[in-house]
Structure formats: structure tokens, C-alpha cells
BAKOL-304077 format. One record per residue (C-alpha): residue number from 1; x, y, z. Coordinates in pm, 1 decimal. Layout:
// residues N
+-----+----------+----------+----------+
| pos |       xx |       yy |       zz |
+-----+----------+----------+----------+
| NUM |        X |        Y |        Z |
...
+-----+----------+----------+----------+
END
This chain:
// residues 429
+-----+----------+----------+----------+
| pos |       xx |       yy |       zz |
+-----+----------+----------+----------+
|   1 |   1960.9 |   3307.3 |  -3233.3 |
|   2 |   2072.7 |   3257.8 |  -2874.2 |
|   3 |   1853.3 |   2951.1 |  -2811.3 |
|   4 |   1725.3 |   2752.7 |  -3109.4 |
|   5 |   1521.5 |   2523.3 |  -2884.9 |
|   6 |   1291.1 |   2809.2 |  -2789.1 |
|   7 |   1291.4 |   2982.6 |  -3127.2 |
|   8 |    997.4 |   2895.6 |  -3357.9 |
|   9 |   1224.8 |   2938.1 |  -3661.8 |
|  10 |   1426.5 |   2639.9 |  -3539.2 |
|  11 |   1139.5 |   2407.4 |  -3452.2 |
|  12 |   1259.0 |   2050.8 |  -3398.4 |
|  13 |   1626.2 |   2151.3 |  -3380.5 |
|  14 |   1714.8 |   1981.8 |  -3050.5 |
|  15 |   2049.7 |   1950.2 |  -2888.0 |
|  16 |   2045.4 |   1573.3 |  -2942.6 |
|  17 |   1994.3 |   1624.1 |  -3318.0 |
|  18 |   2285.5 |   1863.6 |  -3331.2 |
|  19 |   2514.2 |   1643.6 |  -3128.2 |
|  20 |   2512.8 |   1900.4 |  -2846.8 |
|  21 |   2430.9 |   1848.8 |  -2476.8 |
|  22 |   2063.7 |   1778.1 |  -2401.1 |
|  23 |   2051.5 |   2051.5 |  -2141.8 |
|  24 |   2112.1 |   2422.8 |  -2177.8 |
|  25 |   2054.4 |   2679.5 |  -2449.0 |
|  26 |   2193.4 |   2621.0 |  -2800.7 |
|  27 |   2294.0 |   2928.1 |  -3002.0 |
|  28 |   2300.7 |   2956.6 |  -3382.6 |
|  29 |   2553.8 |   3187.7 |  -3546.9 |
|  30 |   2550.9 |   3273.2 |  -3919.1 |
|  31 |   2748.6 |   3522.7 |  -4129.1 |
|  32 |   2742.8 |   3589.0 |  -4506.0 |
|  33 |   3034.2 |   3502.7 |  -4735.8 |
|  34 |   3086.7 |   3786.1 |  -4984.0 |
|  35 |   3296.0 |   3819.9 |  -5299.3 |
|  36 |   3337.2 |   4184.3 |  -5401.7 |
|  37 |   3012.8 |   4275.4 |  -5223.1 |
|  38 |   2812.5 |   3985.9 |  -5367.6 |
|  39 |   2676.9 |   3728.6 |  -5119.5 |
|  40 |   2786.5 |   3389.8 |  -5249.2 |
|  41 |   2729.4 |   3176.4 |  -4941.2 |
|  42 |   2669.3 |   3152.8 |  -4568.4 |
|  43 |   2895.9 |   3028.1 |  -4290.7 |
|  44 |   2695.7 |   2893.0 |  -3995.1 |
|  45 |   2766.1 |   2722.5 |  -3663.0 |
|  46 |   2577.9 |   2588.0 |  -3359.5 |
|  47 |   2724.5 |   2614.0 |  -3009.9 |
|  48 |   2614.4 |   2613.2 |  -2644.8 |
|  49 |   2512.8 |   2962.8 |  -2541.0 |
|  50 |   2737.1 |   2924.4 |  -2240.7 |
|  51 |   3012.8 |   2907.3 |  -2121.1 |
|  52 |   3298.9 |   3119.9 |  -2253.8 |
|  53 |   3394.8 |   3227.0 |  -2510.5 |
|  54 |   3091.3 |   3438.8 |  -2564.9 |
|  55 |   2864.6 |   3412.6 |  -2866.3 |
|  56 |   2986.2 |   3759.6 |  -2972.0 |
|  57 |   3347.2 |   3636.4 |  -2976.2 |
|  58 |   3254.4 |   3339.4 |  -3195.2 |
|  59 |   3055.1 |   3569.5 |  -3420.9 |
|  60 |   3359.9 |   3791.5 |  -3472.9 |
|  61 |   3569.1 |   3481.0 |  -3540.1 |
|  62 |   3321.6 |   3353.0 |  -3802.8 |
|  63 |   3323.6 |   3693.6 |  -3973.0 |
|  64 |   3702.3 |   3673.1 |  -4008.2 |
|  65 |   3679.1 |   3317.9 |  -4144.9 |
|  66 |   3401.5 |   3420.7 |  -4388.6 |
|  67 |   3612.4 |   3713.8 |  -4508.6 |
|  68 |   3907.6 |   3480.8 |  -4575.9 |
|  69 |   3679.2 |   3236.9 |  -4757.9 |
|  70 |   3546.8 |   3524.0 |  -4971.9 |
|  71 |   3898.2 |   3633.2 |  -5066.2 |
|  72 |   3994.0 |   3275.3 |  -5150.5 |
|  73 |   3684.0 |   3234.1 |  -5367.1 |
|  74 |   3767.3 |   3560.2 |  -5542.9 |
|  75 |   4115.7 |   3432.7 |  -5625.5 |
|  76 |   3973.3 |   3102.9 |  -5752.3 |
|  77 |   3729.4 |   3294.4 |  -5971.7 |
|  78 |   4015.6 |   3499.9 |  -6115.4 |
|  79 |   4219.0 |   3184.6 |  -6179.2 |
|  80 |   3921.3 |   3010.3 |  -6341.9 |
|  81 |   3858.0 |   3313.5 |  -6563.8 |
|  82 |   4225.0 |   3327.8 |  -6661.8 |
|  83 |   4233.8 |   2954.0 |  -6734.1 |
|  84 |   3923.0 |   2980.6 |  -6950.4 |
|  85 |   4073.4 |   3273.3 |  -7141.0 |
|  86 |   4397.4 |   3081.1 |  -7194.7 |
|  87 |   4205.2 |   2770.1 |  -7301.9 |
|  88 |   4004.9 |   2977.1 |  -7551.7 |
|  89 |   4322.7 |   3138.9 |  -7685.7 |
|  90 |   4487.3 |   2798.2 |  -7709.4 |
|  91 |   4195.0 |   2661.3 |  -7909.6 |
|  92 |   4205.8 |   2963.8 |  -8139.8 |
|  93 |   4581.6 |   2930.9 |  -8187.8 |
|  94 |   4552.5 |   2558.9 |  -8257.2 |
|  95 |   4275.3 |   2627.9 |  -8505.6 |
|  96 |   4484.9 |   2895.7 |  -8677.6 |
|  97 |   4790.3 |   2667.8 |  -8677.2 |
|  98 |   4586.1 |   2385.1 |  -8823.6 |
|  99 |   4464.5 |   2613.9 |  -9101.6 |
| 100 |   4816.3 |   2744.0 |  -9170.6 |
| 101 |   4955.1 |   2389.6 |  -9165.2 |
| 102 |   4687.1 |   2239.2 |  -9384.9 |
| 103 |   4645.4 |   2203.0 |  -9758.5 |
| 104 |   4607.3 |   2578.6 |  -9806.9 |
| 105 |   4980.5 |   2631.7 |  -9757.2 |
| 106 |   5068.9 |   2379.3 | -10028.3 |
| 107 |   5026.1 |   2567.4 | -10354.3 |
| 108 |   4995.8 |   2396.0 | -10689.1 |
| 109 |   4745.1 |   2254.0 | -10934.7 |
| 110 |   4981.4 |   2041.3 | -11144.6 |
| 111 |   4883.2 |   1675.3 | -11187.2 |
| 112 |   5179.1 |   1562.1 | -10978.4 |
| 113 |   5067.0 |   1789.5 | -10694.2 |
| 114 |   4712.8 |   1654.8 | -10723.6 |
| 115 |   4860.6 |   1308.3 | -10667.8 |
| 116 |   5031.7 |   1441.1 | -10355.3 |
| 117 |   4704.4 |   1584.5 | -10221.8 |
| 118 |   4520.0 |   1257.1 | -10278.0 |
| 119 |   4787.8 |   1059.2 | -10096.8 |
| 120 |   4777.4 |   1298.7 |  -9800.7 |
| 121 |   4399.7 |   1258.8 |  -9777.6 |
| 122 |   4427.1 |    879.6 |  -9781.5 |
| 123 |   4709.9 |    849.0 |  -9529.7 |
| 124 |   4627.8 |   1130.9 |  -9285.0 |
| 125 |   4362.3 |    937.2 |  -9094.7 |
| 126 |   4588.7 |    636.6 |  -9040.3 |
| 127 |   4892.1 |    587.1 |  -8818.1 |
| 128 |   5107.9 |    455.7 |  -9104.0 |
| 129 |   5465.6 |    573.4 |  -9141.4 |
| 130 |   5515.1 |    821.7 |  -9426.6 |
| 131 |   5835.8 |    876.9 |  -9624.3 |
| 132 |   5862.7 |   1209.6 |  -9810.1 |
| 133 |   6100.3 |   1207.0 | -10106.6 |
| 134 |   6214.3 |   1505.9 | -10306.1 |
| 135 |   6483.4 |   1763.5 | -10363.0 |
| 136 |   6559.0 |   2034.3 | -10109.1 |
| 137 |   6306.6 |   2315.6 | -10113.7 |
| 138 |   6014.2 |   2116.4 | -10255.5 |
| 139 |   5799.9 |   2156.2 |  -9942.8 |
| 140 |   5846.3 |   1829.3 |  -9755.0 |
| 141 |   5787.5 |   1988.4 |  -9413.8 |
| 142 |   5464.0 |   2149.6 |  -9535.6 |
| 143 |   5339.0 |   1807.7 |  -9643.5 |
| 144 |   5442.4 |   1655.2 |  -9310.1 |
| 145 |   5244.4 |   1921.9 |  -9124.9 |
| 146 |   4945.3 |   1871.6 |  -9354.8 |
| 147 |   4945.0 |   1499.0 |  -9275.9 |
| 148 |   4964.9 |   1565.7 |  -8900.7 |
| 149 |   4708.7 |   1845.5 |  -8879.4 |
| 150 |   4456.4 |   1650.3 |  -9086.2 |
| 151 |   4493.2 |   1341.1 |  -8867.9 |
| 152 |   4333.7 |   1232.3 |  -8537.0 |
| 153 |   4662.8 |   1342.9 |  -8375.2 |
| 154 |   4613.4 |   1707.0 |  -8475.2 |
| 155 |   4569.4 |   1821.3 |  -8112.3 |
| 156 |   4887.1 |   1641.6 |  -8004.1 |
| 157 |   5247.8 |   1758.4 |  -8053.1 |
| 158 |   5415.0 |   1789.2 |  -8392.3 |
| 159 |   5788.2 |   1761.1 |  -8320.6 |
| 160 |   6056.9 |   1813.8 |  -8584.8 |
| 161 |   6416.9 |   1691.6 |  -8575.4 |
| 162 |   6672.0 |   1796.3 |  -8838.7 |
| 163 |   6887.3 |   1483.8 |  -8854.2 |
| 164 |   7145.7 |   1652.4 |  -9078.1 |
| 165 |   7230.4 |   1927.9 |  -8830.5 |
| 166 |   7352.8 |   1706.1 |  -8544.3 |
| 167 |   7643.4 |   1467.1 |  -8499.4 |
| 168 |   7537.8 |   1106.0 |  -8441.3 |
| 169 |   7610.8 |   1112.0 |  -8066.5 |
| 170 |   7411.6 |   1433.1 |  -8021.5 |
| 171 |   7130.5 |   1307.9 |  -8244.8 |
| 172 |   7090.5 |    995.4 |  -8031.5 |
| 173 |   7051.0 |   1207.5 |  -7718.1 |
| 174 |   6818.1 |   1446.8 |  -7900.2 |
| 175 |   6589.2 |   1167.0 |  -8013.9 |
| 176 |   6588.3 |    937.9 |  -7712.2 |
| 177 |   6690.9 |   1167.7 |  -7425.4 |
| 178 |   6960.2 |   1101.7 |  -7168.3 |
| 179 |   7004.1 |   1028.1 |  -6800.0 |
| 180 |   7201.5 |   1242.6 |  -6562.5 |
| 181 |   7572.3 |   1162.3 |  -6586.5 |
| 182 |   7537.6 |    980.9 |  -6920.2 |
| 183 |   7815.5 |   1199.4 |  -7060.9 |
| 184 |   8008.6 |   1514.1 |  -6978.4 |
| 185 |   7762.2 |   1798.8 |  -6940.3 |
| 186 |   7459.9 |   1577.5 |  -6870.6 |
| 187 |   7381.3 |   1740.2 |  -6535.7 |
| 188 |   7014.1 |   1638.1 |  -6532.5 |
| 189 |   6773.7 |   1390.6 |  -6688.3 |
| 190 |   6639.4 |   1510.4 |  -7021.9 |
| 191 |   6346.7 |   1391.0 |  -7229.1 |
| 192 |   6410.4 |   1311.5 |  -7593.5 |
| 193 |   6196.2 |   1404.2 |  -7890.3 |
| 194 |   6019.5 |   1067.5 |  -7886.7 |
| 195 |   5890.7 |   1136.9 |  -7536.0 |
| 196 |   5798.1 |   1494.7 |  -7629.4 |
| 197 |   5600.4 |   1371.1 |  -7930.6 |
| 198 |   5409.7 |   1102.1 |  -7737.6 |
| 199 |   5058.3 |   1080.4 |  -7879.7 |
| 200 |   5154.4 |   1299.2 |  -8175.6 |
| 201 |   5387.1 |   1301.4 |  -8475.1 |
| 202 |   5766.7 |   1301.6 |  -8498.5 |
| 203 |   5903.9 |   1448.8 |  -8822.5 |
| 204 |   6252.8 |   1318.2 |  -8898.7 |
| 205 |   6390.7 |   1552.8 |  -9163.2 |
| 206 |   6694.4 |   1440.5 |  -9366.2 |
| 207 |   6664.9 |   1080.5 |  -9244.1 |
| 208 |   6924.5 |    980.0 |  -9503.0 |
| 209 |   7195.0 |   1148.7 |  -9292.9 |
| 210 |   7141.6 |    923.5 |  -8988.8 |
| 211 |   7436.9 |    704.5 |  -8889.4 |
| 212 |   7436.0 |    327.5 |  -8821.0 |
| 213 |   7394.5 |    343.8 |  -8440.9 |
| 214 |   7089.8 |    568.7 |  -8454.0 |
| 215 |   6948.1 |    367.1 |  -8745.3 |
| 216 |   6947.6 |     56.8 |  -8523.2 |
| 217 |   6764.2 |    235.2 |  -8241.3 |
| 218 |   6513.3 |    386.1 |  -8482.9 |
| 219 |   6439.9 |     41.6 |  -8622.8 |
| 220 |   6364.6 |    -88.0 |  -8273.7 |
| 221 |   6126.9 |    201.0 |  -8201.2 |
| 222 |   5944.0 |    143.1 |  -8528.9 |
| 223 |   5914.7 |   -229.8 |  -8458.4 |
| 224 |   5844.2 |   -238.6 |  -8082.6 |
| 225 |   5780.1 |    127.6 |  -7986.9 |
| 226 |   6041.6 |     83.2 |  -7714.1 |
| 227 |   6369.4 |    263.3 |  -7639.5 |
| 228 |   6605.2 |    363.6 |  -7360.0 |
| 229 |   6754.1 |    701.3 |  -7287.9 |
| 230 |   7126.9 |    741.6 |  -7339.3 |
| 231 |   7292.8 |    617.9 |  -7019.6 |
| 232 |   6969.7 |    464.6 |  -6891.7 |
| 233 |   6847.7 |    108.5 |  -6845.0 |
| 234 |   6474.0 |    169.5 |  -6803.1 |
| 235 |   6273.3 |     78.3 |  -7113.4 |
| 236 |   6037.0 |    353.6 |  -7224.3 |
| 237 |   5749.0 |    344.6 |  -7470.0 |
| 238 |   5602.7 |    615.3 |  -7690.8 |
| 239 |   5295.6 |    629.5 |  -7912.1 |
| 240 |   5446.2 |    828.3 |  -8197.7 |
| 241 |   5370.0 |    846.2 |  -8567.0 |
| 242 |   5684.3 |    877.3 |  -8778.3 |
| 243 |   5704.4 |   1097.1 |  -9086.5 |
| 244 |   6051.6 |   1091.1 |  -9241.5 |
| 245 |   6192.5 |   1298.0 |  -9526.2 |
| 246 |   6504.4 |   1294.8 |  -9738.2 |
| 247 |   6649.2 |   1444.9 | -10054.9 |
| 248 |   6883.1 |   1148.5 | -10094.3 |
| 249 |   6842.3 |    834.0 | -10300.7 |
| 250 |   6777.1 |    581.2 | -10023.3 |
| 251 |   6764.7 |    292.6 | -10272.8 |
| 252 |   7122.3 |    371.4 | -10370.9 |
| 253 |   7219.6 |    411.5 | -10004.1 |
| 254 |   7077.0 |     66.3 |  -9927.2 |
| 255 |   7273.1 |    -84.7 | -10217.5 |
| 256 |   7586.9 |     93.6 | -10098.2 |
| 257 |   7536.8 |    -41.3 |  -9745.9 |
| 258 |   7514.8 |    301.9 |  -9580.3 |
| 259 |   7144.8 |    270.8 |  -9495.4 |
| 260 |   6982.5 |    -31.7 |  -9334.4 |
| 261 |   6753.7 |   -220.2 |  -9569.4 |
| 262 |   6516.1 |   -326.6 |  -9287.9 |
| 263 |   6484.5 |     33.7 |  -9167.3 |
| 264 |   6424.8 |    151.2 |  -9523.3 |
| 265 |   6127.9 |    -82.1 |  -9565.9 |
| 266 |   5991.3 |     18.3 |  -9224.9 |
| 267 |   5996.7 |    381.8 |  -9337.3 |
| 268 |   5884.6 |    316.7 |  -9694.4 |
| 269 |   5525.4 |    226.5 |  -9599.9 |
| 270 |   5359.0 |    522.0 |  -9773.4 |
| 271 |   5605.9 |    713.0 |  -9994.0 |
| 272 |   5510.7 |   1058.5 | -10121.0 |
| 273 |   5727.9 |   1198.2 | -10400.5 |
| 274 |   5735.3 |   1577.8 | -10425.8 |
| 275 |   5815.5 |   1699.8 | -10777.7 |
| 276 |   6084.2 |   1963.4 | -10835.9 |
| 277 |   5954.7 |   2305.1 | -10936.7 |
| 278 |   6098.3 |   2277.3 | -11289.4 |
| 279 |   5865.6 |   1979.0 | -11348.2 |
| 280 |   5557.4 |   2185.8 | -11264.3 |
| 281 |   5646.3 |   2523.9 | -11411.9 |
| 282 |   5277.2 |   2602.8 | -11472.6 |
| 283 |   5239.6 |   2637.7 | -11093.8 |
| 284 |   5495.0 |   2921.3 | -11081.6 |
| 285 |   5245.5 |   3206.4 | -11151.5 |
| 286 |   5022.5 |   3079.1 | -10869.5 |
| 287 |   5319.8 |   3051.6 | -10633.5 |
| 288 |   5442.3 |   3398.3 | -10730.4 |
| 289 |   5100.4 |   3547.7 | -10655.3 |
| 290 |   5089.6 |   3369.3 | -10318.3 |
| 291 |   5434.3 |   3495.4 | -10218.7 |
| 292 |   5359.8 |   3848.8 | -10340.9 |
| 293 |   5056.1 |   3866.9 | -10112.4 |
| 294 |   5250.4 |   3719.2 |  -9821.9 |
| 295 |   5545.8 |   3958.0 |  -9839.5 |
| 296 |   5331.0 |   4261.2 |  -9919.1 |
| 297 |   5159.4 |   4204.1 |  -9583.9 |
| 298 |   5482.7 |   4127.6 |  -9397.0 |
| 299 |   5670.5 |   4430.7 |  -9532.0 |
| 300 |   5374.2 |   4667.1 |  -9540.7 |
| 301 |   5453.8 |   4758.8 |  -9901.9 |
| 302 |   5177.1 |   4785.2 | -10163.2 |
| 303 |   5249.6 |   4542.1 | -10446.6 |
| 304 |   5021.3 |   4552.2 | -10749.0 |
| 305 |   5190.9 |   4274.1 | -10944.4 |
| 306 |   5487.9 |   4193.1 | -11165.6 |
| 307 |   5587.5 |   4294.8 | -11515.8 |
| 308 |   5528.9 |   4038.5 | -11796.2 |
| 309 |   5900.9 |   4003.8 | -11858.8 |
| 310 |   5957.5 |   3905.2 | -11497.1 |
| 311 |   5700.4 |   3627.0 | -11510.9 |
| 312 |   5855.6 |   3495.2 | -11832.2 |
| 313 |   6196.3 |   3487.6 | -11664.4 |
| 314 |   6060.1 |   3318.7 | -11351.6 |
| 315 |   5878.8 |   3046.7 | -11544.9 |
| 316 |   6176.0 |   2970.9 | -11771.5 |
| 317 |   6433.0 |   2950.0 | -11488.9 |
| 318 |   6534.7 |   2598.7 | -11374.3 |
| 319 |   6503.6 |   2666.9 | -10996.2 |
| 320 |   6763.9 |   2428.4 | -10850.0 |
| 321 |   6649.1 |   2544.4 | -10504.0 |
| 322 |   6284.7 |   2477.6 | -10594.7 |
| 323 |   5994.5 |   2653.0 | -10419.3 |
| 324 |   6212.2 |   2775.6 | -10133.1 |
| 325 |   6442.6 |   2955.0 | -10378.2 |
| 326 |   6144.1 |   3111.3 | -10556.3 |
| 327 |   6003.6 |   3230.8 | -10224.1 |
| 328 |   6333.7 |   3394.9 | -10130.0 |
| 329 |   6361.0 |   3561.4 | -10472.3 |
| 330 |   6011.7 |   3712.1 | -10442.8 |
| 331 |   6085.3 |   3829.5 | -10088.3 |
| 332 |   6404.1 |   4002.8 | -10206.2 |
| 333 |   6225.4 |   4164.3 | -10499.7 |
| 334 |   5945.4 |   4299.9 | -10279.1 |
| 335 |   6198.3 |   4443.1 | -10033.5 |
| 336 |   6424.7 |   4599.6 | -10297.3 |
| 337 |   6159.9 |   4729.8 | -10538.0 |
| 338 |   6075.3 |   5101.2 | -10534.6 |
| 339 |   5764.4 |   5049.5 | -10743.8 |
| 340 |   5432.2 |   4877.8 | -10686.5 |
| 341 |   5502.0 |   4664.4 | -10995.1 |
| 342 |   5808.6 |   4439.9 | -10975.4 |
| 343 |   6030.9 |   4478.8 | -11281.3 |
| 344 |   6324.6 |   4291.0 | -11432.1 |
| 345 |   6567.9 |   4527.9 | -11261.7 |
| 346 |   6437.3 |   4404.8 | -10924.1 |
| 347 |   6542.4 |   4045.8 | -10996.8 |
| 348 |   6868.9 |   3908.8 | -10851.7 |
| 349 |   7165.4 |   3935.8 | -11092.0 |
| 350 |   7195.3 |   3557.7 | -11122.4 |
| 351 |   6833.6 |   3531.0 | -11234.3 |
| 352 |   6869.3 |   3821.4 | -11478.3 |
| 353 |   7172.2 |   3651.9 | -11632.3 |
| 354 |   6988.3 |   3321.0 | -11661.7 |
| 355 |   6691.9 |   3489.8 | -11828.1 |
| 356 |   6893.6 |   3652.6 | -12109.1 |
| 357 |   6826.6 |   3522.2 | -12459.7 |
| 358 |   7038.4 |   3228.3 | -12565.2 |
| 359 |   7328.3 |   3297.5 | -12798.7 |
| 360 |   7530.1 |   3087.7 | -13040.4 |
| 361 |   7879.1 |   3026.4 | -12897.5 |
| 362 |   8163.5 |   3169.9 | -13099.1 |
| 363 |   8431.0 |   2951.6 | -13250.4 |
| 364 |   8424.5 |   2619.0 | -13429.2 |
| 365 |   8144.2 |   2364.0 | -13403.6 |
| 366 |   8367.2 |   2141.5 | -13189.4 |
| 367 |   8427.6 |   2425.0 | -12944.1 |
| 368 |   8055.9 |   2507.7 | -12937.2 |
| 369 |   7966.6 |   2145.5 | -12860.7 |
| 370 |   8226.1 |   2138.8 | -12583.3 |
| 371 |   8078.3 |   2452.6 | -12425.4 |
| 372 |   7721.2 |   2324.4 | -12446.4 |
| 373 |   7811.5 |   1979.1 | -12312.2 |
| 374 |   8013.2 |   2124.1 | -12027.6 |
| 375 |   7732.0 |   2361.8 | -11932.6 |
| 376 |   7475.5 |   2081.5 | -11935.7 |
| 377 |   7696.2 |   1862.3 | -11715.8 |
| 378 |   7760.1 |   2136.7 | -11459.2 |
| 379 |   7390.9 |   2224.6 | -11446.3 |
| 380 |   7285.4 |   1859.9 | -11408.9 |
| 381 |   7543.1 |   1801.2 | -11134.3 |
| 382 |   7429.3 |   2110.8 | -10944.7 |
| 383 |   7065.9 |   2005.5 | -10965.9 |
| 384 |   7158.1 |   1652.4 | -10856.7 |
| 385 |   7356.6 |   1773.0 | -10555.6 |
| 386 |   7679.2 |   1653.8 | -10723.2 |
| 387 |   7565.6 |   1292.1 | -10711.7 |
| 388 |   7687.8 |   1136.8 | -11037.4 |
| 389 |   7419.0 |    867.4 | -11054.0 |
| 390 |   7142.9 |   1127.4 | -11039.6 |
| 391 |   7313.2 |   1360.8 | -11285.5 |
| 392 |   7374.5 |   1077.0 | -11531.0 |
| 393 |   7007.4 |    983.1 | -11513.5 |
| 394 |   6907.1 |   1342.5 | -11587.8 |
| 395 |   7143.2 |   1359.7 | -11884.5 |
| 396 |   7044.7 |   1019.0 | -12019.8 |
| 397 |   7398.3 |    878.1 | -12008.8 |
| 398 |   7580.3 |    619.3 | -11800.6 |
| 399 |   7780.4 |    712.8 | -11492.6 |
| 400 |   8094.6 |    595.9 | -11672.8 |
| 401 |   8037.0 |    832.5 | -11966.6 |
| 402 |   7955.3 |   1117.3 | -11728.5 |
| 403 |   8276.6 |   1060.0 | -11532.5 |
| 404 |   8476.6 |   1052.0 | -11857.6 |
| 405 |   8328.7 |   1380.1 | -11980.3 |
| 406 |   8378.8 |   1546.8 | -11640.0 |
| 407 |   8745.7 |   1459.2 | -11665.6 |
| 408 |   8753.7 |   1567.9 | -12027.8 |
| 409 |   8608.4 |   1911.3 | -11950.0 |
| 410 |   8795.7 |   1963.9 | -11624.5 |
| 411 |   8492.8 |   1945.2 | -11395.3 |
| 412 |   8594.2 |   1844.6 | -11044.0 |
| 413 |   8386.7 |   1639.4 | -10800.1 |
| 414 |   8286.2 |   1950.2 | -10605.6 |
| 415 |   8185.0 |   2166.2 | -10894.0 |
| 416 |   8505.9 |   2358.2 | -10946.6 |
| 417 |   8756.1 |   2322.5 | -11227.9 |
| 418 |   9064.1 |   2109.1 | -11227.2 |
| 419 |   9394.2 |   2277.1 | -11291.0 |
| 420 |   9500.5 |   2353.9 | -11642.7 |
| 421 |   9740.1 |   2060.4 | -11654.5 |
| 422 |   9467.9 |   1819.0 | -11564.0 |
| 423 |   9242.6 |   1967.8 | -11830.5 |
| 424 |   9507.1 |   1928.2 | -12099.4 |
| 425 |   9571.9 |   1567.2 | -11993.9 |
| 426 |   9201.3 |   1490.0 | -12006.0 |
| 427 |   9170.1 |   1606.7 | -12367.5 |
| 428 |   9203.8 |   1346.4 | -12639.8 |
| 429 |   9502.3 |   1390.7 | -12865.4 |
+-----+----------+----------+----------+
END
């Protein structure tokens, strides 16, 4: 419209209303804004009909602007669609992760496992510190994930730190971060795991391996939720739930002075003891079935089941490596088997040897007793991680008697044999 004041469609639209001069014609220019051919808006402008530039020039200019707006809107639509797709995928992945990290991954119906499940249910909804106790391979990380993913923090980070795999100086930097120039190679500021886990859960695996310096800083975080990066002076805070785990006897470590008593009690708020597999042998068939299904899918091999003799061998074995060892054995058997039914010949040689029928040792009764005693001691020490106090408890003897018999039978501290001379000296005359 070249003059809105004289156009009935623009009745009442005066120059004063539009902020334009009171005299002269007022033109109205309008062009559509399109996105892929669809009209999504209108770009309009009022201007004096005269002087230059002409209305036609402004109309061409508005068309260019409208075209640019349309392209920008198209890009924003694409970005919004992509963000929605990513958000949906993220929700699906989190849901799948929550399911995989929940109770369904912890297999077992034994009474001791039922106690574990009940404790998880009670503690998951709180922010209390949890201490997981048990031998290696009993599933401590699975329990830690179950606690996290059944808690109000499930949508926040679950961050794991293996305290046994890092030297103390590196562990301190890993946990608390460092500032640029804090040490050789620190070329930039770096967040630690406490900052990464803010709002979520920090899983400290093998907490019993932590040295004195890091123990002191951990105690402060548990007490005050405050810490500083290595080489930094600024005090940081983090809202983090701590779940710690160890296969060590922390009570003994406290008595020995290698683990801080105050830190121990800060961690020992809700202890969860995971039983070794040998103490819940009735769960082995259920675990075997679970692992068979898992590795049949992963390897693409049809597995119908296992022979009766195999199950007998698996349930009678002591499993010093616990559930993790059983899982690895089943994986190996599925990979190596040429049949849909796993047979004894598919078992590892060590397991086949352990599953052979017991025999009466040859020789005199004294020699037979020596062989049996020595075998029991070696087995107990292996299962106890070569910690004499644990092994003695398993065998029902004192540490002093265990040490005497280890010397008597030539069993070294690290599981080997002493030299022949030492063995002869250890024997009573």
C-alpha cells in the first residue's frame, strides 16, 4: 500500500500513530517469511512514500531480509529437531543403563544375597556413605551401581576410581584435580573426580590401598565436603555420595595403624558384606544359565546348555576368584566348544583337575596327613590373598600355629616353596 492514510484497509493508521511525519503519504511494505516453501511469518515496515530510496528498493531489501530470516529459522528447526532426538536417545540410554545397572544384574537367591538386596533397598534412597566388603570378584561394583541407579541421584554421574591402580601422588590429582603448574606435566587446570561426580556418586574401589596423605584429604571431604585441587588454594565444594569398596580387612588395618580409624568410621556407615561364591554354591546353576545366555548372544553361537558332569564340577569347585572367575570360565567354554552342549572337555584344565575324584594319598599315614595339611594351608592362603590372619581364621587355628606349619611344610610367604634345606630344617627331628 503506497498510502495507508487513504486506504480503507488501514483506517485510523495515521502518521502520528506510526511515529512518522504528519504530512505526506505513508507506504506499507510486507513480505512473507518462508521455510522450505511454508509461510511461517510476515516481515512488514512503514515508511514515507517519498523521498528516495524508492518503495520498490525497500521491498527488494525486505525480501532479502525475509529470505535470510527463513534460512535462519530453518537451521534453528534442524537444531531443535536434532536436540530433541539426542535428548530422546539420552533418556533411552539412561533408562537402559539403569536397567542394566539395577538388581537384575545381581544374580542370586541365597539368603545372604537376599540380605544384600534388602540393604540396597533401604540405603539407596538416602545419601549415607556405603562400604562394600568382600573378596575380589564378588560383585562389589554391581552393588555400587545398583545403589546409585536406584537412588534420587540416578540421573547424575556415577564416577568410579580404582584406588589400587594409581600411586598416591597420582591418586590425589585424580580425585581432587590439579592446577596448572602444580607439577611437571600439569600444563592446564584439570577437574578431579569429585568435581566430575558433583550431584552424583563417587565409587572408590579398593579404598584399603589408599595412602595416609589421601586418607587425610578424603576424611576432610567426608566431614566438610570441601577440598582443594593439587597446587591450588581455592576451596571447592562437591555434593557427592561416597560408596567405597575393599577386599581387605580394614579392622586389621586400623589396628596395624595403616588405615585411619576416623576415616574408617566415616566410611563404615552402612556396610554391605558380599559373600564369596563358595558360600552360596546353590546360586551357581542360576549364574551359569545367566552367563550362558549372555555369551551365546555376544558370540552368536547357539548354546543349548551344559552336560550334568560339568554342572557337578562347577558347583563343587571352590572358586577363589568368585563370580568373576565363573563368568570367565563360562565365556571360555562357550568360545572353545564345538557343540551346542558344553561338555567336560570344554572346561579349563585347572578346573578339570580340580573336579577329579579324590584319592587316598600313597605312603604312610604320617605322609598322608602332611600332604592333606599342606594342601589345606596352600588353598586357605590362596583364598585369603596370602594374609595369614584370614587363612588362620578359615582353618580354625591361630596365626602362630599357621606360621609354624608353613615353615614345617616349606610354604613361603608368597605361595612358593622354600628351598630343600629350609624344608629339612623346618622338620622336627
